[in-house]
N, C-alpha and C positions, 0 to 999 in steps of 0.2 A: 454534433451542432453546433454552429455559432451563434453567439451572443454578442448585442453591442449592448456593454451597461451604459448607458449614456446617463452623466451625471456621479463627480467622486468627491462631491461632499464628506459630511459629518454619517449619512445615511449609505450611501455609494459604497465609502472605503468599509463601513460595518459589514455591509452584504460583503464585498469583496474577502474580507477576512471570514467568514465564517465559511463562502466557498470554497478559498484555499486550503481551512482547516477540513474540512468531510471532503477534500482529494476529489471534488468531481470530474468527469472526465470529458468534458465539453472543454471549446476553447471561448475564451470568455477577452473580449477586448474592450477597454476603457476608454471614454471618452472624459477628459477632465477639460471641461471650459473654461477654466482659470489659466488653461497650459492655450489659449485663443483656438484649441479645435471647436468643430461647430457637429454638432447630431445630426444635425439636419441635410447639412450636406455627405457628411458619413451614411448615414443609412439612402441617400439617392444616387450613389457614386456607384457604378454597375460594377466597377471593379471587386466588389465585394459582393458576397450570398449570405444576406441575415437570415436566421433563423429565426430567432427572436431579440426583438429593442425590450430593456429595464428599462423605464422615464425615472430619471428619478435627481431628472436636472430642478424640475420644481417651476420648468415650463410647462403652460398651459397644454394640457389635454390633446384641446384639438388643434394645436400645431404640430404634433407630432404624431398620434393617433391614424388620421386621415393616410399620412406618409406611408403608414407599417400596411395601411390596408390597400393603396392601391398597389403593394407588392408581396400581398399573402405574405407577407412577416408578424408572425405572432408577437403578441401584444402584452405587457405588465406595466402597471405602476402602483405607487403607494397610495396615492390619495388621485382622487377627478381634482385635477390643477383647475379652479376659476374664481380669477377675486371680487366678483362683481359684491359678492355679501360680506367679502370680506373688510372691503376697503368703505363702504358708507354705510352705514346703520340705517339712512333713512330710505334706503333703496327699496325696490318692493322685493319681498325674500324670492315670491313667486318663480321671478326671473332667471334666478338660480335654479330653481326645483326644474323649469320649464327645461333650462339646458341640461340639466340630470339625465330627464328624463329624454331627450335628443340624441346624448350620446349613449344610454344605456338602449336604448330600441335598436342602435346598428349594428346591421346583421353583414361580418365580413364574409367575403364566399371562401377565400382559401386562408383563411388563419385564425385565431382565436384570441379574444381580446378578453383580459383582467383588469378590472376596477377596483382599486382601493386595498390592493394587498402589502399593508401596514400593520402596525398594531391597531392603532386605531383614526381611520378605519381598517379592519383587516384579521386580526385575530380576536379580536374585542368581540366580533362580531360570534364567533366559533365557541367562545367563552361561552355567550348568552344564548345561541342555541344549544349547547350541550349542559345547558344550568339551568334554565327557566321554568318557572312554576308553569304547569298546565292546566292554569287558569286566570281569569283576568290578573292582570297585575301590572305595576310602575316601574320600569327599569331604568337608573339612574347610572352612567358608565361616570364612576366615581375615581379620580384618580389624585394622589397627590404628590411630589416628589420634592424630598427631605435633602436633596447634593445640597452640601456645603462644600469651601474653601477659602474657613480665615475668615475675614471681612469682606470677600472677592464679591461684587453684584455680576451674577451671568448667568446663562441659559445653556440648560442639556442638548437644545435641540434650537431649530431656528430661531433669535429672539424679536425680529421683524414678522415670520407670521406669528408667533406668539403675542404682539404689542397690536397687530392686526387684530385675534378673533378675542381678545380679551379687555381690551380697553374700545375698539373703535367698532368692533362690528355689533350688528344685530345680535340682539338675547333671544335666541332661536330655540324652540321645545317643540318638538312634534307630538303631534296628537292622533287618533282616527279620526278625527272631524280637521284636523289641518292640517296637511306635511309638513310644512315647513314655515313657523308664526314667528314675529316677532315676539315675545313677552318683555319687551323694555317698559312700555308704559304700565305694567303688570306688579313685574316688578321694581319700579320704583319706590327707593325709601328701602328694600329689602335686601339690598347686595351690601358688600359680598356674604353669599348665603357660609352659616356656620354651623358645621357638624363636627361633631368631636369623632376620629377617628385615631384607632391604636392608642388611645388614651393622650390625645393631645385634639384640643379644640384649634380647627385650623378653618379658612377662608377662602372657603369655593369660589372661583369667578363661573356664569355659565356659557360653554362656548360651542360655537355654530359647528359641527361638522354634517358630513353627509352620510354616515351611517346610521344617524337618526334616522333617514328613513328607506335604507336599504333594511334595518330588521323591520319596520315597521309594515313592509312592501310585503315581506313575508310571515309577518305573524300577527294574524286576526285579535289573537287574547292580548296583548300590549298594547295598553290604553291612552299611555305618553310614553317617552323617552326625553331625558336629556344627559348633556354630557355636563359634570361640574368636575375642573379642573385647577389646583392650585400649584400652582411653578415652586419652583427654589424661589423661600419667602423673600430674600433681600432684594433678586429681580422684581418679584410679583409688586414690591413697594414701591420699589425706585420707577419702575414705570406707570402705577398706578398713581405716583405722589405727580408725576409732567406729563396727564393724557394731553393737555393742552399745549403744551409745551414742544413736540419730540415731533417728528417725522419718523418714516420708516428708514429711512435714510440714516435718522440721526442716532437709533437706536442700534442699528449694525454695526455703528462706529465707537456707542460708549456701554454697550454690552455685549461680550465674548462668548463664542463656544467653547466650554471645558470640558474636558473628557476624566482626568484624573482629580475625581473629588473624592467625597466620602456619601454617607447615604444610599438613601433609594429610592426607586420608583414603583408607587405601590399603585398600578391599577387592572381595575378589574370591572365587573357589574356588580351593582348592588340591586336586589330585588326587595320590592314591596307586594304580598299578596294579601295585604286587608289582615294579615296576621301578625300578631308581634315580635316575630323572628324576621329583621330584616340583614338578609343572609350574604353575605358579599364573598364573590367567589372572582380570582383572581394572581396575577403572581407579582411577586414581588423580586423585582429588577437592582443587585445590589452591584451599584455603583464600583468598588475596589475590583470586587472578584469577575466583575466582566471585563473591568481596564485591566487587569493584570493578566487576561488570556488573548482578549481579542485590540486588545490597543483604544476603545473608546467606551463611552461609558453607558450607561444600561439602557436608556430612554433608546439612543441609536440601534441596539441591538435589538429592544424589541421589536423596533420596528422594520428592522433590518430581515429578524425571523420570519414577518412575515412575507417579505419579499422572496426569501428563498423557498419557503411553502409554494408559494406561487409560483414560482420557477419548477419545480419538484411536480406540481399538481399540473400544471398547463399542457400536458401531453395526455392527459385523460381527459378531457375535453373536446369533444368532436370539434371538425372545422365549423368556422360559422358561430359560437358560439359565443356569446358575450354574456361574462359573469360578474357578482361581487361574492365576496364569504359570505352573502347573508345566503346566497342562490344554491350555494354550494355543498354549505356547512354540513347538511344533515345526509347529504347524498354522500361523500365522501368522509365521513365522521374517522372512519378509522384508519382510513391514511392520514389526517392532517392531525391526528392523535400521536402515530406514531413516529411523525416527520416532528414533532414538539418534543417526544422523547427523546428522538435522537439529537434534540440541541437542548437538552438539558433545560428545556420550556416548560420552570413547572406552576404550575394550575393548582392554587387551594382555596378550599372554602371555610369561612370565618362566620360560625351563626353567631346573629347577634351583635353584630359589629356593629351598626348603630342605634339608640334609645329612640324605643317609639314615640316618646312625647315631642323631646327635642326633634325629629325628624316631621311631627306635627307640626309646629310650630315655624321650623326654617325653611320646610318643599308643601305636605302636603295642603297646610291652610291656605296659597294659592293658585296651588293644582290641580287638586280636584273638582273647585268649582268652574275649572277651564274645561273640565273633560266627561261634565255633567255625571259624576261618578258620586258614591256614599261621601 
C-alpha cells in the first residue's frame, strides 16, 4: 500500500514517529508543505499510485477530498477543516453544519473516507460510546493542558487554531433541539467556566468542535454536548488579554509550539446522568514521557494516535463508506481498543471528578433551561 502523508507539521511528525515505531509494512511518502511541496499536485500526478491519503495539512477538507475521490483513493483526516465558524462569531452556525452534512453524505464509489480521526474529534468519541450512561445524560468534553516551561508563553498545538476557537469563535453547544447553536448571549457574563479538576480550580473556554454533532447524531440519550478546554495557562491568559489586538498571523509569530515541556494533557468525557457522581473518563498524556519516546508533546501524540487508529481501521470499511469515529466506535470496539492498547494509550475513569454543587452553578444553571430538562 502506498500512503501519502500530506502535511508534516507537529501532528504529521508525531504520526510518522508512531508509524516508524510500529514498523508498519507499507510505503509512507511524506509531503512537507514547508519545503514547497504541493500535496494536490502529488495526488494528481499520474506517475504515482496512491492507495491512501492522510490529510494533516490543515487545508480545507473540501480541497483535498474531491481529488482523492475522483481517483478512488482512500482518505483520512484528523479534523473536518472549515474555518467559516471559527473566524467570525456572528456568522450563522447552521452554515457550518450544512457544510458538514453535505460532506458526510458523500458516497465515494471506489474508496473510503474517514473524517475527524484525531483525539478530538476522534478518540474522544470512542471514549464517549465506550463509557456513556445508558440513560439520558449530558456529556462534557473536558480537557486541560498543564504544560509549562519556565515563564515561556507557548502552545502545544496550533496557536492560531486555539486563538480562533477560544477567543474569536462562536460559543457552540449541541443539543437535541439544535445541532449547532451559538450560546454566546446565554453565556454572557458567565465565562470563563470555572471548575475544579484534579484539585485545582481551572478556567475553561467553550470550544466549537464537530465531534459534538458526530456524537449527537448517534446517541439519542445525549441531551447536550459541550467542549470545555483550558490551554497551557500562560498561553490562555496571553491571548485572552489581547483579544482585540491580535490577528491569527500575530498569534503565530508570538506564540510558538513547544514539545519538550512538563505537565500533562488530560482529555476525556465528563458524564452527568442526574446523579451525584460526575465521572470523568480520560487519557492523561504526560508530556515528558511522550517527548522522550517520540520527540513530540502529549497533545500532538494523542491526535496522532487517532490518525494511526484510522490508518489501521480503514481496510475494514467497505468501498463507498464515509464515516466518523462516532459511526464506527461500537461496530469496531474490540479492534479500536486493541490498537489503543498497542499504543499504550491509557484510558482511566475518575469517579466524583467534579463537585455537583460547583457543576450546578458553573454549567447546569444555564444549560438545563436550554434543553428543557429538570
